[in-house]
C-alpha positions in Angstrom: 24.6 -50.8 -29.2 21.8 -48.3 -28.2 22.6 -45.0 -28.8 22.5 -42.8 -25.5 21.3 -39.4 -26.5 18.5 -37.7 -24.4 15.2 -37.1 -25.8 14.7 -33.9 -27.7 14.0 -31.3 -24.9 16.2 -32.9 -22.2 19.0 -31.2 -20.8 22.4 -33.0 -20.8 24.5 -33.7 -17.8 26.5 -30.6 -18.5 23.1 -28.7 -18.8 21.6 -29.7 -15.9 24.6 -29.0 -13.9 24.6 -25.3 -15.3 20.8 -25.1 -14.5 21.6 -26.2 -10.7 24.3 -23.7 -10.3 22.0 -21.2 -11.8 18.9 -22.2 -9.3 21.3 -22.8 -6.3 22.9 -19.2 -7.1 19.3 -17.3 -7.5 18.0 -19.0 -4.1 21.2 -17.9 -2.3 20.7 -14.1 -3.5 16.9 -14.4 -3.0 18.0 -15.6 0.7 20.2 -12.8 1.3 18.0 -10.1 -0.2 15.3 -11.1 2.7 12.7 -12.7 0.2 12.4 -15.8 1.5 8.9 -15.8 3.3 9.2 -19.1 5.2 12.6 -18.3 7.1 12.1 -16.0 10.4 14.9 -13.5 9.8 14.5 -11.7 13.0 15.9 -14.6 14.5 19.1 -13.6 13.0 18.8 -10.1 12.8 18.2 -9.8 16.6 20.3 -12.2 17.7 23.8 -10.5 18.9 25.7 -14.2 19.5 25.7 -13.9 15.6 27.3 -10.4 14.9 30.4 -9.9 13.3 32.8 -8.6 16.5 35.4 -7.1 13.7 32.4 -5.3 11.9 30.9 -3.8 14.9 33.9 -2.9 16.3 34.8 -1.1 13.2 31.4 0.5 12.5 31.9 2.0 16.5 35.2 3.6 15.6 34.2 4.9 12.7 31.2 6.3 14.3 33.7 7.9 17.2 36.0 9.6 14.4 32.6 11.0 12.5 31.7 12.5 15.7 35.2 14.6 16.5 35.3 17.8 15.3 37.9 18.5 12.8 41.2 20.3 13.9 44.5 21.2 12.5 47.2 18.4 13.6 50.2 19.6 15.9 53.2 20.3 14.0 56.2 18.4 14.8 59.8 19.4 14.9 
């Protein structure tokens, strides 16, 4: 029976899986950071249909309360 070891310098299956995961993670982060030159980010950034409405609503609510002048709370009896 022949020994099925990889030639020197060739990563084994576990190492290839780890390298593939690392590559995928880096490419994913690069895309999120806006560094993918082949992608037109404006199609996503400027499309209101893709907005997360919960976040948009929360941001509007925070802006409203940030603009309010502080005042004393009413006293409860």
